[in-house]
Structures are given as C-alpha cells and as structure tokens.
C-alpha positions in Angstrom: 20.2 62.3 64.3 17.9 63.9 61.6 15.2 66.2 62.8 11.7 66.5 61.2 9.0 69.1 61.6 5.5 68.6 62.8 4.2 70.0 59.5 6.1 67.4 57.5 4.7 64.6 59.8 1.1 65.9 59.4 1.5 66.1 55.6 2.9 62.5 55.5 0.1 61.1 57.7 -2.7 62.8 55.8 -1.4 61.1 52.6 -1.0 57.8 54.4 -4.6 58.0 55.6 -5.8 59.0 52.1 -7.1 62.3 53.3 -5.0 64.6 51.1 -7.0 63.8 48.0 -10.5 62.6 46.9 -10.4 58.9 46.2 -12.3 56.6 44.0 -14.8 53.7 44.7 -12.3 51.2 43.3 -9.8 52.2 46.1 -12.2 51.5 49.0 -10.6 48.2 50.1 -7.2 49.9 50.2 -8.6 52.9 52.1 -10.3 50.8 54.8 -7.3 48.5 55.0 -4.8 51.3 55.6 -5.1 50.8 59.3 -8.6 49.6 59.8 -11.6 51.8 60.8 -13.0 51.7 64.3 -16.7 51.4 64.4 -17.5 52.6 67.9 -19.8 54.3 68.2 -21.7 52.5 65.4 -21.4 54.3 62.1 -18.0 55.8 62.9 -16.4 53.8 60.0 -18.9 55.2 57.5 -18.1 58.8 58.4 -14.4 57.9 58.1 -14.9 56.4 54.7 -17.1 59.3 53.5 -14.2 61.7 54.2 -12.0 59.6 51.9 -14.6 58.8 49.2 -17.2 61.6 49.4 -19.3 60.4 46.4 -20.1 57.0 48.0 -23.4 56.8 49.9 -24.4 54.8 53.0 -26.2 52.1 51.0 -23.1 51.4 48.9 -20.9 51.1 52.1 -23.4 48.8 53.7 -23.5 46.7 50.6 -19.8 46.2 50.7 -20.0 45.2 54.4 -23.2 43.1 54.4 -23.8 41.9 50.9 -20.5 41.7 48.9 -18.7 41.0 52.1 -15.5 42.4 50.9 -15.3 44.2 54.2 -15.8 42.7 57.6 -16.5 43.9 61.2 -15.0 42.1 64.2 -13.4 42.9 67.5 -9.8 43.9 66.7 -7.3 46.5 67.8 -7.7 47.4 71.5 -10.6 45.0 71.6 -12.9 47.4 69.8 -15.2 46.8 66.8 -13.3 47.5 63.6 -14.1 47.3 59.9 -11.3 46.0 57.6 -11.0 44.1 54.3 -11.8 40.4 54.6 -8.7 39.8 52.5 -6.6 41.3 55.4 -8.3 39.4 58.2 -5.0 37.9 59.2 -3.5 41.3 59.9 -6.4 42.7 61.9 -7.2 39.4 63.7 -4.6 36.6 63.9 -1.7 39.0 64.1 -3.0 40.1 67.5 -3.3 36.6 68.9 -1.4 36.4 72.2 1.4 33.8 72.4 2.5 31.8 75.6 2.9 34.1 78.5 1.3 37.1 76.9 -2.0 38.4 78.2 -4.9 38.8 75.8 -6.3 42.1 74.7 -9.2 43.4 76.9 -9.3 40.5 79.4 -7.7 41.9 82.5 -11.1 42.4 84.1 -12.0 38.7 84.1 -9.8 38.0 87.1 -12.6 38.5 89.7 -14.8 35.9 88.0 -11.9 33.4 87.6 -11.1 33.8 91.3 -14.8 33.2 92.1 -15.0 30.1 89.9 -11.5 28.9 91.0 -10.7 28.1 87.4 -8.0 29.4 85.1 -8.4 31.5 82.0 -7.1 28.8 79.7 -9.4 26.1 81.2 -12.5 28.1 80.4 -11.2 29.5 77.1 -10.6 25.9 75.9 -14.2 25.0 76.7 -15.5 28.2 75.0 -13.6 27.4 71.8 -15.3 23.9 71.8 -18.8 25.3 71.9 -18.5 28.5 69.9 -18.3 26.5 66.7 -22.1 26.2 67.1 -22.2 29.8 65.7 -21.3 28.3 62.3 -25.0 27.8 61.5 -26.5 30.5 63.8 -27.0 34.3 64.0 -27.5 35.7 67.5 -29.1 39.2 67.9 -27.6 41.3 70.7 -24.4 41.2 72.7 -26.2 40.2 76.0 -27.9 37.3 74.2 -24.5 36.2 72.7 -22.8 36.2 76.1 -25.6 34.2 77.8 -26.1 31.8 74.9 -22.4 30.8 74.8 -22.4 30.6 78.6 -25.4 28.2 78.5 -23.6 26.1 75.9 -20.5 25.9 78.1 -22.4 25.0 81.3 -23.0 21.3 80.7 -19.2 20.8 80.2 -18.5 22.1 83.7 -18.8 20.0 86.9 -22.0 20.3 89.0 -20.1 22.4 91.6 -18.8 24.8 88.9 -22.2 25.0 87.2 -23.8 26.3 90.3 -21.2 29.1 90.5 -21.3 29.7 86.8 -25.0 30.4 86.8 -25.0 32.8 89.8 -25.6 36.6 89.1 -22.7 38.5 87.7 -20.4 40.5 90.0 -19.8 43.1 87.2 -22.8 45.5 87.5 -25.6 43.7 85.6 -26.6 40.9 88.0 -30.2 41.1 86.8 -29.3 40.3 83.2 -25.9 38.6 83.3 -24.6 35.5 85.0 -21.0 34.9 86.1 -20.7 32.7 83.1 -22.0 35.4 80.8 -19.5 37.8 82.2 -16.6 35.4 81.6 -17.7 34.9 78.0 -18.0 38.6 77.5 -14.3 39.1 78.4 -13.3 36.1 76.2 -15.1 37.2 73.0 -12.1 39.4 72.0 -9.7 36.4 72.0 -12.4 34.4 70.1 -12.6 37.1 67.5 -8.8 37.2 67.0 -9.0 33.5 66.4 -11.7 33.9 63.8 -14.5 32.4 65.9 -16.9 35.3 66.1 -17.7 38.3 63.9 -20.4 40.9 63.5 -23.2 40.1 60.9 -25.8 42.5 59.5 -27.4 44.7 62.1 -31.0 44.1 63.0 -32.3 47.6 63.5 -30.2 49.1 66.3 -29.0 45.7 67.6 -25.7 44.1 66.5 -25.9 40.5 65.2 -23.2 37.9 65.7 -22.1 34.7 63.9 -18.9 32.9 63.2 -16.2 34.0 60.7 -16.7 30.8 58.8 -20.5 31.3 58.5 -20.1 34.9 57.4 -17.2 34.6 54.9 -17.7 31.0 53.8 -14.3 29.8 55.0 -12.2 29.6 58.1 -9.7 32.4 59.0 -6.5 31.9 57.1 -3.4 32.8 59.0 -0.1 34.1 57.5 3.2 34.2 59.2 3.9 37.7 57.8 0.7 39.1 59.4 2.5 40.6 62.4 5.0 42.3 60.1 2.2 43.7 58.0 0.5 45.1 61.1 3.6 47.0 62.2 4.1 48.3 58.7 0.6 49.6 58.6 1.0 51.3 61.9 4.3 53.0 60.9 3.0 53.9 57.5 0.0 55.7 59.0 1.4 56.9 62.3 5.1 57.1 61.8 7.5 58.4 62.9 6.6 56.6 66.2 7.9 54.7 69.2 7.3 51.1 70.3 5.2 52.5 73.1 3.0 54.3 70.6 2.5 51.0 68.8 1.6 49.1 72.0 -0.9 51.8 72.9 -2.5 51.8 69.4 -2.7 48.0 69.1 -3.9 47.4 72.7 -1.3 44.6 73.1 0.6 43.9 76.3 4.1 45.3 76.5 5.5 41.8 76.0 3.4 41.1 72.9 3.8 44.5 71.5 7.6 44.3 71.7 7.6 40.9 70.0 5.5 42.1 67.1 7.5 45.4 66.8 10.8 43.5 66.5 9.6 41.5 63.5 10.5 44.4 61.2 13.3 46.1 63.2 15.5 45.9 60.1 12.9 47.9 58.1 13.0 51.0 60.3 15.2 54.1 60.6 15.4 56.5 63.5 14.5 60.2 63.5 14.2 62.9 66.1 10.8 64.4 66.8 11.0 67.3 69.2 14.1 65.7 70.8 12.6 62.2 71.1 13.9 59.2 69.2 11.2 57.7 66.9 11.2 55.4 64.0 9.8 55.3 60.4 9.7 52.8 57.6 12.7 53.0 55.3 10.4 52.7 52.3 8.6 55.9 53.5 11.8 58.0 53.8 11.4 60.1 50.6 7.8 61.0 51.2 8.2 61.6 54.9 11.1 64.1 54.4 9.6 65.9 51.4 8.1 69.3 51.7 4.7 69.5 53.3 1.9 69.7 50.9 -1.9 70.0 51.6 -4.3 69.6 48.7 -7.4 69.3 50.9 -6.7 72.0 53.5 -10.0 71.8 55.4 -11.7 68.6 56.7 -14.5 67.8 59.0 -13.5 64.5 60.5 -15.7 62.3 62.6 -14.7 62.0 66.3 -13.3 58.5 65.8 -11.5 58.8 62.5 -8.3 56.7 62.2 -6.4 59.9 61.6 -7.2 61.1 65.1 -5.9 57.9 66.6 -2.4 59.2 66.7 -0.7 58.5 70.0 1.5 61.6 69.9 -1.4 64.0 70.0 0.8 67.1 70.2 1.4 66.6 66.5 -2.2 67.3 65.8 -2.6 70.0 68.4 0.4 71.4 70.2 -1.6 73.0 73.0 -2.2 70.2 75.5 -4.9 72.2 77.3 -7.1 71.7 74.3 -6.7 67.9 74.2 -9.5 67.4 76.7 -11.9 69.0 74.3 -10.9 66.6 71.4 -10.3 63.3 73.1 -12.9 62.3 75.7 -13.6 59.1 77.6 -16.7 58.6 75.5 -18.4 60.4 72.5 -15.5 62.4 71.0 -16.7 65.4 69.1 -15.7 65.7 65.4 -12.4 67.5 64.6 -12.0 70.4 62.3 -8.7 69.9 60.5 -6.6 72.6 58.7 -3.5 71.3 57.0 -3.4 68.3 59.3 -3.7 70.3 62.5 -6.8 70.3 64.7 -8.1 73.8 64.8 -11.5 73.2 66.5 -14.2 70.7 67.1 -17.7 70.2 65.8 -20.9 68.4 66.9 -24.1 67.5 65.2 -27.4 67.2 67.1 -29.9 65.0 65.2 -33.7 65.1 65.5 -36.4 63.9 63.2 -34.2 63.6 60.1 -32.7 67.0 60.7 -29.4 68.0 62.1 -28.0 71.1 63.8 -24.2 71.5 63.5 -22.1 73.6 65.9 -18.4 74.4 65.3 -16.0 75.7 67.9 -12.8 77.2 66.3 -9.7 78.0 68.2 -8.0 79.9 65.4 -9.2 82.3 62.9 -10.1 81.0 59.4 -11.3 83.0 56.5 -13.0 80.1 54.8 -16.2 79.7 56.7 -18.0 79.1 53.4 -15.9 76.0 52.9 -16.8 74.8 56.4 -20.5 75.3 55.7 -20.1 73.4 52.5 -18.5 70.5 54.3 -21.3 70.5 56.9 -23.9 70.5 54.1 -22.1 67.6 52.4 -22.0 65.6 55.6 -25.7 66.1 56.2 -26.5 64.9 52.7 -24.4 61.8 53.3 -26.2 61.1 56.5 -29.5 61.6 54.7 -30.4 64.5 57.0 -31.6 68.0 56.4 -29.1 70.6 57.7 -31.3 72.8 59.9 -28.6 75.2 61.1 -24.8 75.8 61.4 -23.3 77.8 64.2 -19.6 78.8 63.9 
C-alpha cells in the first residue's frame, strides 16, 4: 500500500482549510463551510475566519451572522455551538440526526433524570418537539432561561404525578436554578437543534439568545438525502487521510451512527498507509494529496479552537506526544503557533481594559520573530485591542 509523509498531509490539510493563502471576502461562505467553525468559547469562529480572511473586521463577520444571515450558529458536531452557512444547514444539522437504535449526540447524561421520572427519552422528546414550536415567534435570552421555559411549556402535558417529579430540583449540580425538567430539556436541545428546532440568535451583551430555525431564517430546515455523504466528504477533504474512528470522534456520533454515515461514500475512498496505519482519502483529492508539500504562508497564529487543530491524529501536527497536553486542554486551549503546518509552540493573550499582552512559548528555534510580532499586532488590531507587550 502507498505511503505518504506527514509533511504532505500537513500541506494538503492547510490547503483544505484555506490557510495556505489569503482569501477574499467573496469566499467567506466557502471558508466557513469547509468543515464548520466551532464557536466555543464564544468568538472562536471569528478568530478562525480572521486567519483565513485577514482584511475582514469583526463588524463584517457579525453582519453576515446576525443581519445578512448567510451564516448560522447552532449546536452541531459533538453537540457544540458551530457556525456554518445557512445554505449547508442540512450537512451540519440534519445529517447528524440519529436513526432508530442510534443514541443522540450529547445525551448520555440524561439517563439519571429519565430513571427518576420513570419515562423514556422518546416519550419526553416527543413532548418537547410539540412545545418547542412556540419559539417560532419568540427570542429567549440565556441558556438557563431557555431550559426552564421549555420545561414549563412541557409540564402541563405530563400527568400530575410526573409534574411533581418534573418540577423538583435538578440532580445535576444546579438545584437552586434548575429543575429536573430543565435538566432533561438541556440534554435534549442538541437533538432539537439537529432537527432544526432551535438556533442561536443575536447575542444580547454577553448572553446567548435562542429562537427557532424557522424564525431566524424565515423557513423550515430543508433536508437532503445526500447530506450525510457531504458531511463525510467535508471531513475527509479537511482531515484526510483518516480512519472511521477519526470520523466518529470528530462528528461526535455513536459508533453505529458514524459507521452508517461513513459507509455512504465507501466507493469514493482509497486507502493509504500513514505511519503503518491504514487510512482513507477521497479519490478526488488524490493528485493534490500526493503532490509535493508546499507552504505559501509558513507562519500562522491560530486560535486555540481553530478547525485546523481539530485533527484527530494529533501526531501529524506535533509528533512529540509529551507536548500535546500543552496544546489540547480540557478547557481553554491556548492558541497554536504553526510553521509549515506543524505546531511549534503555543500563545496566549491576556486582555484588560482594551489592551492585550501576548506571550509565546516556542519549542523550536525560529529566525522570524519579527513575523511573529507582526502576526500578534495584526490579531490585536482585529480584536480592536492595543498590543501592550509581546513576550517570546
């Protein structure tokens, strides 16, 4: 079987993520839709887009998301908030809908509440789907308020016995602000999002705002039978060569669901060895994948949750596994310093009173510290902050 080098893979993925060149405003929908952009923590998608279209400002990005509405934010891959083109909602939402016998993304934790209520997931989910249509003419500020409002709408549809249990304090750590019903709703919001029943609206200060897909876009979610195929193609185009396990991890699907989706394009893949492991790539990507590595933008300062860093085979980005704990953390990943597709260090920015201090930790020598300083300056300008200091 053919072998391929890590350098070739990095070059291929940089191009697929549109990081190997500076892009134009007209390409933004394509850039965001390459594989979606996670927006946790809030603002992560803006930093990711800035690295692809450096001459676009925050106000222009927010206009596309909140005013033009060519982009949309909803719970998507792995149950996390993501920004993607409205025109590809079927790929980032309905393609992830679980079928019979497949568990939903991010719902395993609801089991304790279901046992307490002595009700099944599907029983309660059917009731939630009935009442959540009330969001068609409402905007709700804050996640806690959304959970409890929907729980209150569901309560009258339960028996008196179940209502008493439904309204008891939550067993999940916030009994003072959340009921059992609110907790159940919280777990079921991801499936609701994938069905096009709830999306993020325009933020109210620091608080997220929620409404229905129909209310926000003006139409119901349109499904397409090819959506699952498109999802796998996007994954392999951005993260290939890869394995089915890589896809399952990236998508957040159960093993059963992930294998079903993966198999929809089995005839469009070819195998290749990566460090002795059998992986797959799209046949249509063959020429570019196996071409000589090329890096037009050698140095990049990526945000900690950039899609490029979402590679499941992390050794491709940094071969020394002892360094992985400094790059990928449970929460609040630092930014990554990229040289020719490889992570050569991390960076952090401390903001205070419209000023920012940036610190970079490099694990390998680079002679272009001026370029790193220029990139830090550009980032500060984008974030509308004054760069107070840079420590390398």
